N, CA, C and O atoms as a Maestro MAE file, in Angstrom:
{
 s_m_m2io_version
 :::
 2.0.0
}

f_m_ct {
 s_m_title
 :::
 protein
 m_atom[352] {
  # First column is atom index #
  i_m_mmod_type
  r_m_x_coord
  r_m_y_coord
  r_m_z_coord
  i_m_residue_number
  s_m_chain_name
  s_m_pdb_residue_name
  s_m_pdb_atom_name
  i_m_atomic_number
  :::
  1 25 57.961 88.722 67.312 1 A "MET " " N  " 7
  2 3 58.050 88.845 68.939 1 A "MET " " CA " 6
  3 2 59.293 88.091 69.497 1 A "MET " " C  " 6
  4 15 59.930 88.689 70.364 1 A "MET " " O  " 8
  5 25 59.647 87.072 69.181 2 A "LEU " " N  " 7
  6 3 60.834 86.517 69.445 2 A "LEU " " CA " 6
  7 2 62.227 86.801 69.149 2 A "LEU " " C  " 6
  8 15 63.185 86.332 69.764 2 A "LEU " " O  " 8
  9 25 62.280 87.671 68.081 3 A "GLY " " N  " 7
  10 3 63.433 87.508 67.517 3 A "GLY " " CA " 6
  11 2 64.113 89.432 68.375 3 A "GLY " " C  " 6
  12 15 65.286 89.801 68.435 3 A "GLY " " O  " 8
  13 25 63.069 90.083 68.793 4 A "SER " " N  " 7
  14 3 62.894 90.999 68.635 4 A "SER " " CA " 6
  15 2 63.666 90.823 70.530 4 A "SER " " C  " 6
  16 15 64.603 91.487 70.972 4 A "SER " " O  " 8
  17 25 62.857 89.709 71.292 5 A "SER " " N  " 7
  18 3 63.717 89.497 72.411 5 A "SER " " CA " 6
  19 2 64.920 88.652 72.318 5 A "SER " " C  " 6
  20 15 65.780 89.020 73.119 5 A "SER " " O  " 8
  21 25 65.190 87.849 71.749 6 A "LEU " " N  " 7
  22 3 66.457 88.200 71.580 6 A "LEU " " CA " 6
  23 2 67.593 88.386 71.559 6 A "LEU " " C  " 6
  24 15 68.655 87.923 71.975 6 A "LEU " " O  " 8
  25 25 66.940 89.651 70.636 7 A "ILE " " N  " 7
  26 3 68.328 90.477 69.701 7 A "ILE " " CA " 6
  27 2 68.318 91.779 71.273 7 A "ILE " " C  " 6
  28 15 69.262 92.566 71.353 7 A "ILE " " O  " 8
  29 25 67.164 91.815 72.373 8 A "MET " " N  " 7
  30 3 67.592 92.878 73.676 8 A "MET " " CA " 6
  31 2 68.128 91.934 74.442 8 A "MET " " C  " 6
  32 15 68.855 92.619 75.162 8 A "MET " " O  " 8
  33 25 68.231 91.133 74.691 9 A "PHE " " N  " 7
  34 3 68.952 89.884 75.874 9 A "PHE " " CA " 6
  35 2 70.040 90.004 75.273 9 A "PHE " " C  " 6
  36 15 71.019 90.330 75.944 9 A "PHE " " O  " 8
  37 25 70.187 89.778 73.852 10 A "ALA " " N  " 7
  38 3 71.768 89.390 73.772 10 A "ALA " " CA " 6
  39 2 72.345 91.185 73.738 10 A "ALA " " C  " 6
  40 15 73.553 91.411 73.664 10 A "ALA " " O  " 8
  41 25 71.814 91.785 73.771 11 A "GLY " " N  " 7
  42 3 72.472 93.960 74.093 11 A "GLY " " CA " 6
  43 2 72.738 93.921 75.564 11 A "GLY " " C  " 6
  44 15 73.733 94.547 75.930 11 A "GLY " " O  " 8
  45 25 72.043 93.309 76.467 12 A "PHE " " N  " 7
  46 3 71.760 93.072 77.905 12 A "PHE " " CA " 6
  47 2 73.256 92.264 78.216 12 A "PHE " " C  " 6
  48 15 74.040 92.448 79.148 12 A "PHE " " O  " 8
  49 25 73.329 91.360 77.137 13 A "ILE " " N  " 7
  50 3 74.593 90.636 77.586 13 A "ILE " " CA " 6
  51 2 75.704 91.265 77.285 13 A "ILE " " C  " 6
  52 15 76.613 91.663 78.013 13 A "ILE " " O  " 8
  53 25 75.545 91.323 76.089 14 A "ALA " " N  " 7
  54 3 76.430 92.447 75.839 14 A "ALA " " CA " 6
  55 2 77.352 93.511 76.687 14 A "ALA " " C  " 6
  56 15 78.563 93.622 76.879 14 A "ALA " " O  " 8
  57 25 76.104 94.289 77.127 15 A "VAL " " N  " 7
  58 3 76.644 95.910 78.294 15 A "VAL " " CA " 6
  59 2 77.110 94.939 79.395 15 A "VAL " " C  " 6
  60 15 78.226 95.223 79.830 15 A "VAL " " O  " 8
  61 25 76.555 93.920 79.922 16 A "PHE " " N  " 7
  62 3 76.679 93.676 81.541 16 A "PHE " " CA " 6
  63 2 78.441 92.774 81.328 16 A "PHE " " C  " 6
  64 15 79.188 92.743 82.306 16 A "PHE " " O  " 8
  65 25 78.861 92.156 80.051 17 A "ALA " " N  " 7
  66 3 79.670 91.317 79.656 17 A "ALA " " CA " 6
  67 2 81.607 92.903 79.657 17 A "ALA " " C  " 6
  68 15 82.763 92.865 80.079 17 A "ALA " " O  " 8
  69 25 80.801 93.832 78.977 18 A "ALA " " N  " 7
  70 3 81.636 95.264 79.073 18 A "ALA " " CA " 6
  71 2 82.074 95.644 80.457 18 A "ALA " " C  " 6
  72 15 83.248 95.854 80.762 18 A "ALA " " O  " 8
  73 25 81.091 95.715 81.241 19 A "ILE " " N  " 7
  74 3 80.941 96.483 82.614 19 A "ILE " " CA " 6
  75 2 81.613 95.728 83.170 19 A "ILE " " C  " 6
  76 15 82.539 96.269 83.775 19 A "ILE " " O  " 8
  77 25 81.554 94.466 83.259 20 A "LEU " " N  " 7
  78 3 82.744 93.190 84.407 20 A "LEU " " CA " 6
  79 2 83.538 93.414 83.109 20 A "LEU " " C  " 6
  80 15 83.597 94.641 83.039 20 A "LEU " " O  " 8
  81 25 84.054 93.007 82.251 21 A "TYR " " N  " 7
  82 3 85.467 93.253 81.583 21 A "TYR " " CA " 6
  83 2 86.099 94.548 82.492 21 A "TYR " " C  " 6
  84 15 87.096 94.499 83.212 21 A "TYR " " O  " 8
  85 25 85.358 95.534 82.280 22 A "LYS " " N  " 7
  86 3 86.040 96.772 82.337 22 A "LYS " " CA " 6
  87 2 86.234 96.827 84.521 22 A "LYS " " C  " 6
  88 15 86.904 97.464 85.334 22 A "LYS " " O  " 8
  89 25 85.650 96.224 84.540 23 A "ILE " " N  " 7
  90 3 85.784 96.490 86.249 23 A "ILE " " CA " 6
  91 2 86.833 95.449 86.441 23 A "ILE " " C  " 6
  92 15 87.804 95.828 87.096 23 A "ILE " " O  " 8
  93 25 86.846 94.415 86.081 24 A "ASN " " N  " 7
  94 3 88.014 93.295 86.181 24 A "ASN " " CA " 6
  95 2 89.312 93.545 85.184 24 A "ASN " " C  " 6
  96 15 89.383 92.510 84.521 24 A "ASN " " O  " 8
  97 25 90.232 94.321 84.825 25 A "THR " " N  " 7
  98 3 90.993 95.366 84.304 25 A "THR " " CA " 6
  99 2 91.527 96.454 84.824 25 A "THR " " C  " 6
  100 15 92.566 97.042 84.523 25 A "THR " " O  " 8
  101 25 90.721 96.677 85.641 26 A "TYR " " N  " 7
  102 3 90.993 98.607 85.760 26 A "TYR " " CA " 6
  103 2 92.132 98.178 86.845 26 A "TYR " " C  " 6
  104 15 91.950 97.679 87.956 26 A "TYR " " O  " 8
  105 25 93.515 98.559 86.124 27 A "GLU " " N  " 7
  106 3 94.808 99.236 87.524 27 A "GLU " " CA " 6
  107 2 94.770 100.825 87.735 27 A "GLU " " C  " 6
  108 15 94.412 101.742 86.997 27 A "GLU " " O  " 8
  109 25 95.449 100.771 89.460 28 A "ALA " " N  " 7
  110 3 94.883 102.317 89.543 28 A "ALA " " CA " 6
  111 2 96.464 102.733 89.175 28 A "ALA " " C  " 6
  112 15 97.469 102.041 89.335 28 A "ALA " " O  " 8
  113 25 96.345 104.248 88.567 29 A "ASP " " N  " 7
  114 3 97.651 104.921 87.887 29 A "ASP " " CA " 6
  115 2 98.557 104.832 89.123 29 A "ASP " " C  " 6
  116 15 98.134 104.957 90.273 29 A "ASP " " O  " 8
  117 25 99.635 104.642 88.846 30 A "PRO " " N  " 7
  118 3 100.819 104.693 90.109 30 A "PRO " " CA " 6
  119 2 101.171 106.063 90.537 30 A "PRO " " C  " 6
  120 15 101.608 106.548 91.581 30 A "PRO " " O  " 8
  121 25 100.850 106.500 89.435 31 A "SER " " N  " 7
  122 3 100.738 108.466 90.096 31 A "SER " " CA " 6
  123 2 100.507 108.576 90.438 31 A "SER " " C  " 6
  124 15 101.112 109.404 91.119 31 A "SER " " O  " 8
  125 25 98.785 108.090 91.142 32 A "GLU " " N  " 7
  126 3 98.493 108.125 92.067 32 A "GLU " " CA " 6
  127 2 98.359 107.981 93.524 32 A "GLU " " C  " 6
  128 15 97.664 108.501 94.396 32 A "GLU " " O  " 8
  129 25 99.249 107.114 93.471 33 A "ALA " " N  " 7
  130 3 100.319 106.509 95.124 33 A "ALA " " CA " 6
  131 2 100.382 107.348 95.877 33 A "ALA " " C  " 6
  132 15 100.847 108.415 95.477 33 A "ALA " " O  " 8
  133 25 99.940 107.228 97.302 34 A "ALA " " N  " 7
  134 3 100.636 108.567 98.168 34 A "ALA " " CA " 6
  135 2 102.221 107.990 98.434 34 A "ALA " " C  " 6
  136 15 102.489 106.792 98.336 34 A "ALA " " O  " 8
  137 25 102.843 108.635 98.651 35 A "ILE " " N  " 7
  138 3 104.367 108.420 98.303 35 A "ILE " " CA " 6
  139 2 104.609 109.606 99.873 35 A "ILE " " C  " 6
  140 15 103.999 110.662 100.036 35 A "ILE " " O  " 8
  141 25 105.576 109.055 100.757 36 A "VAL " " N  " 7
  142 3 105.775 109.723 102.069 36 A "VAL " " CA " 6
  143 2 106.137 111.220 101.497 36 A "VAL " " C  " 6
  144 15 106.502 111.576 100.377 36 A "VAL " " O  " 8
  145 25 105.945 111.804 102.453 37 A "GLU " " N  " 7
  146 3 107.166 113.354 101.606 37 A "GLU " " CA " 6
  147 2 108.893 112.708 101.669 37 A "GLU " " C  " 6
  148 15 109.570 112.554 100.653 37 A "GLU " " O  " 8
  149 25 109.359 112.405 103.023 38 A "THR " " N  " 7
  150 3 110.478 112.706 103.328 38 A "THR " " CA " 6
  151 2 110.996 111.466 103.915 38 A "THR " " C  " 6
  152 15 110.119 110.648 104.193 38 A "THR " " O  " 8
  153 25 112.180 111.130 104.168 39 A "LEU " " N  " 7
  154 3 112.793 109.688 104.237 39 A "LEU " " CA " 6
  155 2 113.933 110.304 104.317 39 A "LEU " " C  " 6
  156 15 114.491 111.208 103.695 39 A "LEU " " O  " 8
  157 25 114.397 108.996 106.066 40 A "ASN " " N  " 7
  158 3 115.630 109.143 106.521 40 A "ASN " " CA " 6
  159 2 116.446 108.447 106.402 40 A "ASN " " C  " 6
  160 15 116.506 107.428 107.091 40 A "ASN " " O  " 8
  161 25 117.467 108.790 105.379 41 A "VAL " " N  " 7
  162 3 118.373 107.681 105.216 41 A "VAL " " CA " 6
  163 2 119.587 107.400 105.948 41 A "VAL " " C  " 6
  164 15 120.268 106.390 105.768 41 A "VAL " " O  " 8
  165 25 119.859 108.379 106.832 42 A "GLY " " N  " 7
  166 3 121.236 108.823 107.077 42 A "GLY " " CA " 6
  167 2 121.576 109.643 106.992 42 A "GLY " " C  " 6
  168 15 121.450 110.030 105.830 42 A "GLY " " O  " 8
  169 25 122.168 110.524 107.781 43 A "ALA " " N  " 7
  170 3 123.097 111.699 107.944 43 A "ALA " " CA " 6
  171 2 123.825 112.124 106.652 43 A "ALA " " C  " 6
  172 15 123.636 113.162 106.018 43 A "ALA " " O  " 8
  173 25 124.979 110.802 106.290 44 A "ASP " " N  " 7
  174 3 126.288 110.517 105.317 44 A "ASP " " CA " 6
  175 2 126.002 110.594 104.350 44 A "ASP " " C  " 6
  176 15 126.664 111.183 103.495 44 A "ASP " " O  " 8
  177 25 124.234 109.669 104.030 45 A "ALA " " N  " 7
  178 3 124.235 108.646 102.865 45 A "ALA " " CA " 6
  179 2 123.703 109.940 102.070 45 A "ALA " " C  " 6
  180 15 123.131 111.006 102.299 45 A "ALA " " O  " 8
  181 25 124.466 108.890 100.543 46 A "GLU " " N  " 7
  182 3 124.143 109.598 99.177 46 A "GLU " " CA " 6
  183 2 123.419 108.660 98.738 46 A "GLU " " C  " 6
  184 15 123.739 107.488 98.941 46 A "GLU " " O  " 8
  185 25 122.495 108.940 98.168 47 A "VAL " " N  " 7
  186 3 121.128 108.366 97.762 47 A "VAL " " CA " 6
  187 2 121.746 108.455 95.981 47 A "VAL " " C  " 6
  188 15 121.852 109.494 95.328 47 A "VAL " " O  " 8
  189 25 122.068 107.103 95.526 48 A "LEU " " N  " 7
  190 3 122.465 106.802 94.228 48 A "LEU " " CA " 6
  191 2 121.239 105.967 93.170 48 A "LEU " " C  " 6
  192 15 121.413 105.322 92.136 48 A "LEU " " O  " 8
  193 25 120.366 106.197 93.693 49 A "GLN " " N  " 7
  194 3 119.202 104.825 93.053 49 A "GLN " " CA " 6
  195 2 117.779 104.611 93.932 49 A "GLN " " C  " 6
  196 15 117.790 103.953 94.972 49 A "GLN " " O  " 8
  197 25 116.361 105.335 93.322 50 A "ALA " " N  " 7
  198 3 114.974 105.232 94.474 50 A "ALA " " CA " 6
  199 2 114.589 104.737 93.155 50 A "ALA " " C  " 6
  200 15 114.904 105.061 92.010 50 A "ALA " " O  " 8
  201 25 113.523 103.522 93.844 51 A "THR " " N  " 7
  202 3 112.284 103.046 92.556 51 A "THR " " CA " 6
  203 2 111.389 102.306 93.979 51 A "THR " " C  " 6
  204 15 111.581 102.054 95.169 51 A "THR " " O  " 8
  205 25 110.380 102.185 92.987 52 A "ILE " " N  " 7
  206 3 109.230 101.158 94.077 52 A "ILE " " CA " 6
  207 2 109.341 100.213 93.095 52 A "ILE " " C  " 6
  208 15 109.808 100.245 91.957 52 A "ILE " " O  " 8
  209 25 108.620 99.036 94.014 53 A "SER " " N  " 7
  210 3 108.870 97.790 93.005 53 A "SER " " CA " 6
  211 2 107.874 96.654 94.449 53 A "SER " " C  " 6
  212 15 108.289 96.135 95.485 53 A "SER " " O  " 8
  213 25 106.329 96.691 93.721 54 A "GLU " " N  " 7
  214 3 106.175 95.615 94.510 54 A "GLU " " CA " 6
  215 2 105.291 96.161 95.701 54 A "GLU " " C  " 6
  216 15 104.718 95.507 96.573 54 A "GLU " " O  " 8
  217 25 105.333 97.764 95.480 55 A "GLY " " N  " 7
  218 3 104.631 98.249 96.826 55 A "GLY " " CA " 6
  219 2 105.782 98.258 97.823 55 A "GLY " " C  " 6
  220 15 105.430 97.896 98.945 55 A "GLY " " O  " 8
  221 25 107.292 98.636 97.679 56 A "ILE " " N  " 7
  222 3 108.189 98.836 98.781 56 A "ILE " " CA " 6
  223 2 109.077 99.538 97.999 56 A "ILE " " C  " 6
  224 15 109.609 98.892 97.096 56 A "ILE " " O  " 8
  225 25 109.445 100.987 98.145 57 A "MET " " N  " 7
  226 3 110.509 101.413 98.062 57 A "MET " " CA " 6
  227 2 111.858 100.915 98.204 57 A "MET " " C  " 6
  228 15 112.214 100.451 99.288 57 A "MET " " O  " 8
  229 25 112.651 100.965 97.205 58 A "LEU " " N  " 7
  230 3 114.233 100.604 97.465 58 A "LEU " " CA " 6
  231 2 114.845 101.895 97.146 58 A "LEU " " C  " 6
  232 15 114.472 102.724 96.316 58 A "LEU " " O  " 8
  233 25 116.060 101.935 98.114 59 A "VAL " " N  " 7
  234 3 116.498 103.167 97.391 59 A "VAL " " CA " 6
  235 2 118.302 102.410 98.166 59 A "VAL " " C  " 6
  236 15 118.628 101.783 99.174 59 A "VAL " " O  " 8
  237 25 118.911 102.905 97.099 60 A "LEU " " N  " 7
  238 3 120.001 102.572 96.920 60 A "LEU " " CA " 6
  239 2 121.421 103.773 97.493 60 A "LEU " " C  " 6
  240 15 121.361 104.968 97.205 60 A "LEU " " O  " 8
  241 25 122.360 103.300 98.140 61 A "VAL " " N  " 7
  242 3 123.032 104.394 99.356 61 A "VAL " " CA " 6
  243 2 123.987 104.338 98.912 61 A "VAL " " C  " 6
  244 15 124.260 103.463 98.090 61 A "VAL " " O  " 8
  245 25 124.936 105.368 99.348 62 A "ARG " " N  " 7
  246 3 125.916 105.473 99.853 62 A "ARG " " CA " 6
  247 2 126.850 106.224 100.835 62 A "ARG " " C  " 6
  248 15 127.068 107.433 100.759 62 A "ARG " " O  " 8
  249 25 127.386 105.384 101.773 63 A "GLU " " N  " 7
  250 3 127.915 105.375 103.046 63 A "GLU " " CA " 6
  251 2 129.057 105.584 102.934 63 A "GLU " " C  " 6
  252 15 129.603 104.484 102.847 63 A "GLU " " O  " 8
  253 25 129.975 106.581 102.868 64 A "GLY " " N  " 7
  254 3 131.649 106.535 102.914 64 A "GLY " " CA " 6
  255 2 131.705 105.852 101.922 64 A "GLY " " C  " 6
  256 15 131.237 106.199 100.837 64 A "GLY " " O  " 8
  257 25 132.416 104.542 102.191 65 A "THR " " N  " 7
  258 3 133.213 103.667 101.359 65 A "THR " " CA " 6
  259 2 131.672 102.319 101.678 65 A "THR " " C  " 6
  260 15 131.987 101.135 101.803 65 A "THR " " O  " 8
  261 25 130.550 102.625 101.744 66 A "THR " " N  " 7
  262 3 130.273 101.138 101.714 66 A "THR " " CA " 6
  263 2 128.276 101.692 101.154 66 A "THR " " C  " 6
  264 15 127.563 102.683 101.313 66 A "THR " " O  " 8
  265 25 128.170 100.542 100.593 67 A "THR " " N  " 7
  266 3 126.800 100.985 99.868 67 A "THR " " CA " 6
  267 2 125.757 100.002 100.536 67 A "THR " " C  " 6
  268 15 126.137 99.171 101.361 67 A "THR " " O  " 8
  269 25 124.432 100.115 100.158 68 A "ALA " " N  " 7
  270 3 123.487 99.690 101.301 68 A "ALA " " CA " 6
  271 2 122.085 99.808 100.226 68 A "ALA " " C  " 6
  272 15 121.743 100.643 99.388 68 A "ALA " " O  " 8
  273 25 121.718 99.011 100.536 69 A "LEU " " N  " 7
  274 3 120.242 98.707 99.421 69 A "LEU " " CA " 6
  275 2 119.373 99.060 101.389 69 A "LEU " " C  " 6
  276 15 119.704 98.482 102.425 69 A "LEU " " O  " 8
  277 25 118.350 100.087 101.242 70 A "LEU " " N  " 7
  278 3 117.472 100.169 102.180 70 A "LEU " " CA " 6
  279 2 116.167 99.918 101.531 70 A "LEU " " C  " 6
  280 15 116.134 99.973 100.302 70 A "LEU " " O  " 8
  281 25 115.109 99.655 102.177 71 A "ARG " " N  " 7
  282 3 113.975 98.923 101.901 71 A "ARG " " CA " 6
  283 2 112.709 99.920 103.122 71 A "ARG " " C  " 6
  284 15 112.539 99.953 104.341 71 A "ARG " " O  " 8
  285 25 112.239 100.419 102.234 72 A "PHE " " N  " 7
  286 3 111.087 101.516 102.925 72 A "PHE " " CA " 6
  287 2 109.655 100.799 102.426 72 A "PHE " " C  " 6
  288 15 109.486 100.094 101.431 72 A "PHE " " O  " 8
  289 25 108.611 101.236 103.510 73 A "ASP " " N  " 7
  290 3 107.236 101.702 103.239 73 A "ASP " " CA " 6
  291 2 106.808 102.865 102.326 73 A "ASP " " C  " 6
  292 15 107.316 103.957 102.581 73 A "ASP " " O  " 8
  293 25 106.240 102.812 101.648 74 A "PRO " " N  " 7
  294 3 106.230 104.033 100.628 74 A "PRO " " CA " 6
  295 2 105.195 105.006 101.356 74 A "PRO " " C  " 6
  296 15 105.499 106.190 101.501 74 A "PRO " " O  " 8
  297 25 104.109 104.566 101.764 75 A "GLN " " N  " 7
  298 3 102.689 105.151 102.475 75 A "GLN " " CA " 6
  299 2 103.833 106.270 103.761 75 A "GLN " " C  " 6
  300 15 104.216 107.435 103.655 75 A "GLN " " O  " 8
  301 25 104.001 105.496 104.587 76 A "ASP " " N  " 7
  302 3 104.760 106.005 106.247 76 A "ASP " " CA " 6
  303 2 106.323 105.943 106.146 76 A "ASP " " C  " 6
  304 15 107.024 105.773 107.143 76 A "ASP " " O  " 8
  305 25 106.688 106.052 105.227 77 A "GLY " " N  " 7
  306 3 108.676 105.941 105.585 77 A "GLY " " CA " 6
  307 2 108.840 104.981 106.430 77 A "GLY " " C  " 6
  308 15 110.055 105.160 106.510 77 A "GLY " " O  " 8
  309 25 108.652 104.077 107.161 78 A "LYS " " N  " 7
  310 3 109.111 103.101 107.778 78 A "LYS " " CA " 6
  311 2 110.525 102.516 107.082 78 A "LYS " " C  " 6
  312 15 110.584 102.471 105.853 78 A "LYS " " O  " 8
  313 25 111.733 102.041 107.952 79 A "LEU " " N  " 7
  314 3 112.279 101.560 107.266 79 A "LEU " " CA " 6
  315 2 112.162 100.206 107.561 79 A "LEU " " C  " 6
  316 15 112.095 99.852 108.737 79 A "LEU " " O  " 8
  317 25 112.113 99.068 106.270 80 A "LEU " " N  " 7
  318 3 111.382 97.496 106.647 80 A "LEU " " CA " 6
  319 2 112.325 96.793 106.451 80 A "LEU " " C  " 6
  320 15 112.233 95.569 106.556 80 A "LEU " " O  " 8
  321 25 114.012 97.717 105.957 81 A "GLY " " N  " 7
  322 3 114.751 96.218 106.047 81 A "GLY " " CA " 6
  323 2 116.132 97.182 105.270 81 A "GLY " " C  " 6
  324 15 115.799 98.044 104.456 81 A "GLY " " O  " 8
  325 25 117.157 97.043 105.475 82 A "ARG " " N  " 7
  326 3 118.758 97.517 104.902 82 A "ARG " " CA " 6
  327 2 119.365 95.651 104.415 82 A "ARG " " C  " 6
  328 15 119.065 94.468 104.575 82 A "ARG " " O  " 8
  329 25 120.355 96.530 103.771 83 A "THR " " N  " 7
  330 3 121.071 95.414 102.811 83 A "THR " " CA " 6
  331 2 122.414 95.886 102.526 83 A "THR " " C  " 6
  332 15 122.538 96.454 101.441 83 A "THR " " O  " 8
  333 25 123.476 95.776 103.274 84 A "VAL " " N  " 7
  334 3 125.268 96.033 103.031 84 A "VAL " " CA " 6
  335 2 125.338 95.456 102.152 84 A "VAL " " C  " 6
  336 15 124.552 94.537 101.920 84 A "VAL " " O  " 8
  337 25 126.399 95.828 101.281 85 A "PHE " " N  " 7
  338 3 126.804 95.300 100.038 85 A "PHE " " CA " 6
  339 2 128.246 94.952 100.074 85 A "PHE " " C  " 6
  340 15 128.475 95.734 99.151 85 A "PHE " " O  " 8
  341 25 129.273 94.522 100.302 86 A "VAL " " N  " 7
  342 3 130.059 94.081 101.099 86 A "VAL " " CA " 6
  343 2 131.245 93.444 99.887 86 A "VAL " " C  " 6
  344 15 130.762 92.382 99.495 86 A "VAL " " O  " 8
  345 25 132.362 93.657 99.290 87 A "GLY " " N  " 7
  346 3 133.223 93.351 98.373 87 A "GLY " " CA " 6
  347 2 134.078 92.329 98.753 87 A "GLY " " C  " 6
  348 15 134.874 92.622 99.644 87 A "GLY " " O  " 8
  349 25 134.120 91.119 98.270 88 A "ARG " " N  " 7
  350 3 135.071 89.900 98.719 88 A "ARG " " CA " 6
  351 2 135.969 89.116 97.844 88 A "ARG " " C  " 6
  352 15 136.648 88.203 98.316 88 A "ARG " " O  " 8
  :::
 }
 m_bond[351] {
  # First column is bond index #
  i_m_from
  i_m_to
  i_m_order
  :::
  1 1 2 1
  2 2 3 1
  3 3 4 2
  4 3 5 1
  5 5 6 1
  6 6 7 1
  7 7 8 2
  8 7 9 1
  9 9 10 1
  10 10 11 1
  11 11 12 2
  12 11 13 1
  13 13 14 1
  14 14 15 1
  15 15 16 2
  16 15 17 1
  17 17 18 1
  18 18 19 1
  19 19 20 2
  20 19 21 1
  21 21 22 1
  22 22 23 1
  23 23 24 2
  24 23 25 1
  25 25 26 1
  26 26 27 1
  27 27 28 2
  28 27 29 1
  29 29 30 1
  30 30 31 1
  31 31 32 2
  32 31 33 1
  33 33 34 1
  34 34 35 1
  35 35 36 2
  36 35 37 1
  37 37 38 1
  38 38 39 1
  39 39 40 2
  40 39 41 1
  41 41 42 1
  42 42 43 1
  43 43 44 2
  44 43 45 1
  45 45 46 1
  46 46 47 1
  47 47 48 2
  48 47 49 1
  49 49 50 1
  50 50 51 1
  51 51 52 2
  52 51 53 1
  53 53 54 1
  54 54 55 1
  55 55 56 2
  56 55 57 1
  57 57 58 1
  58 58 59 1
  59 59 60 2
  60 59 61 1
  61 61 62 1
  62 62 63 1
  63 63 64 2
  64 63 65 1
  65 65 66 1
  66 66 67 1
  67 67 68 2
  68 67 69 1
  69 69 70 1
  70 70 71 1
  71 71 72 2
  72 71 73 1
  73 73 74 1
  74 74 75 1
  75 75 76 2
  76 75 77 1
  77 77 78 1
  78 78 79 1
  79 79 80 2
  80 79 81 1
  81 81 82 1
  82 82 83 1
  83 83 84 2
  84 83 85 1
  85 85 86 1
  86 86 87 1
  87 87 88 2
  88 87 89 1
  89 89 90 1
  90 90 91 1
  91 91 92 2
  92 91 93 1
  93 93 94 1
  94 94 95 1
  95 95 96 2
  96 95 97 1
  97 97 98 1
  98 98 99 1
  99 99 100 2
  100 99 101 1
  101 101 102 1
  102 102 103 1
  103 103 104 2
  104 103 105 1
  105 105 106 1
  106 106 107 1
  107 107 108 2
  108 107 109 1
  109 109 110 1
  110 110 111 1
  111 111 112 2
  112 111 113 1
  113 113 114 1
  114 114 115 1
  115 115 116 2
  116 115 117 1
  117 117 118 1
  118 118 119 1
  119 119 120 2
  120 119 121 1
  121 121 122 1
  122 122 123 1
  123 123 124 2
  124 123 125 1
  125 125 126 1
  126 126 127 1
  127 127 128 2
  128 127 129 1
  129 129 130 1
  130 130 131 1
  131 131 132 2
  132 131 133 1
  133 133 134 1
  134 134 135 1
  135 135 136 2
  136 135 137 1
  137 137 138 1
  138 138 139 1
  139 139 140 2
  140 139 141 1
  141 141 142 1
  142 142 143 1
  143 143 144 2
  144 143 145 1
  145 145 146 1
  146 146 147 1
  147 147 148 2
  148 147 149 1
  149 149 150 1
  150 150 151 1
  151 151 152 2
  152 151 153 1
  153 153 154 1
  154 154 155 1
  155 155 156 2
  156 155 157 1
  157 157 158 1
  158 158 159 1
  159 159 160 2
  160 159 161 1
  161 161 162 1
  162 162 163 1
  163 163 164 2
  164 163 165 1
  165 165 166 1
  166 166 167 1
  167 167 168 2
  168 167 169 1
  169 169 170 1
  170 170 171 1
  171 171 172 2
  172 171 173 1
  173 173 174 1
  174 174 175 1
  175 175 176 2
  176 175 177 1
  177 177 178 1
  178 178 179 1
  179 179 180 2
  180 179 181 1
  181 181 182 1
  182 182 183 1
  183 183 184 2
  184 183 185 1
  185 185 186 1
  186 186 187 1
  187 187 188 2
  188 187 189 1
  189 189 190 1
  190 190 191 1
  191 191 192 2
  192 191 193 1
  193 193 194 1
  194 194 195 1
  195 195 196 2
  196 195 197 1
  197 197 198 1
  198 198 199 1
  199 199 200 2
  200 199 201 1
  201 201 202 1
  202 202 203 1
  203 203 204 2
  204 203 205 1
  205 205 206 1
  206 206 207 1
  207 207 208 2
  208 207 209 1
  209 209 210 1
  210 210 211 1
  211 211 212 2
  212 211 213 1
  213 213 214 1
  214 214 215 1
  215 215 216 2
  216 215 217 1
  217 217 218 1
  218 218 219 1
  219 219 220 2
  220 219 221 1
  221 221 222 1
  222 222 223 1
  223 223 224 2
  224 223 225 1
  225 225 226 1
  226 226 227 1
  227 227 228 2
  228 227 229 1
  229 229 230 1
  230 230 231 1
  231 231 232 2
  232 231 233 1
  233 233 234 1
  234 234 235 1
  235 235 236 2
  236 235 237 1
  237 237 238 1
  238 238 239 1
  239 239 240 2
  240 239 241 1
  241 241 242 1
  242 242 243 1
  243 243 244 2
  244 243 245 1
  245 245 246 1
  246 246 247 1
  247 247 248 2
  248 247 249 1
  249 249 250 1
  250 250 251 1
  251 251 252 2
  252 251 253 1
  253 253 254 1
  254 254 255 1
  255 255 256 2
  256 255 257 1
  257 257 258 1
  258 258 259 1
  259 259 260 2
  260 259 261 1
  261 261 262 1
  262 262 263 1
  263 263 264 2
  264 263 265 1
  265 265 266 1
  266 266 267 1
  267 267 268 2
  268 267 269 1
  269 269 270 1
  270 270 271 1
  271 271 272 2
  272 271 273 1
  273 273 274 1
  274 274 275 1
  275 275 276 2
  276 275 277 1
  277 277 278 1
  278 278 279 1
  279 279 280 2
  280 279 281 1
  281 281 282 1
  282 282 283 1
  283 283 284 2
  284 283 285 1
  285 285 286 1
  286 286 287 1
  287 287 288 2
  288 287 289 1
  289 289 290 1
  290 290 291 1
  291 291 292 2
  292 291 293 1
  293 293 294 1
  294 294 295 1
  295 295 296 2
  296 295 297 1
  297 297 298 1
  298 298 299 1
  299 299 300 2
  300 299 301 1
  301 301 302 1
  302 302 303 1
  303 303 304 2
  304 303 305 1
  305 305 306 1
  306 306 307 1
  307 307 308 2
  308 307 309 1
  309 309 310 1
  310 310 311 1
  311 311 312 2
  312 311 313 1
  313 313 314 1
  314 314 315 1
  315 315 316 2
  316 315 317 1
  317 317 318 1
  318 318 319 1
  319 319 320 2
  320 319 321 1
  321 321 322 1
  322 322 323 1
  323 323 324 2
  324 323 325 1
  325 325 326 1
  326 326 327 1
  327 327 328 2
  328 327 329 1
  329 329 330 1
  330 330 331 1
  331 331 332 2
  332 331 333 1
  333 333 334 1
  334 334 335 1
  335 335 336 2
  336 335 337 1
  337 337 338 1
  338 338 339 1
  339 339 340 2
  340 339 341 1
  341 341 342 1
  342 342 343 1
  343 343 344 2
  344 343 345 1
  345 345 346 1
  346 346 347 1
  347 347 348 2
  348 347 349 1
  349 349 350 1
  350 350 351 1
  351 351 352 2
  :::
 }
}
C-alpha cells in the first residue's frame, strides 16, 4: 500500500513539474506580434534597413546625403527617437 502511494505521489510531482516547466519556458512567437501597417519616415527618405530589437522598431533611412536611424513603437507607429549620422 505504501509503495503504490509513493509511486502515485511521485507521478503527481512529475506532472506538476512538467506543467511548471512548460509555463516558465513559453516564449511568444514574434511573428504573432502586432506591427503597425504603415510608418511615416519622411517624403524623401529611402529605407535602407528595418529590424525589431527588444520591442523597438529600428529603421535606417537615407534622406539625400544624410543617413539617420529612426526608432518607432511597432504597435502604434509612434516615432520614439531619431539619430542622425554625421561624418567628420
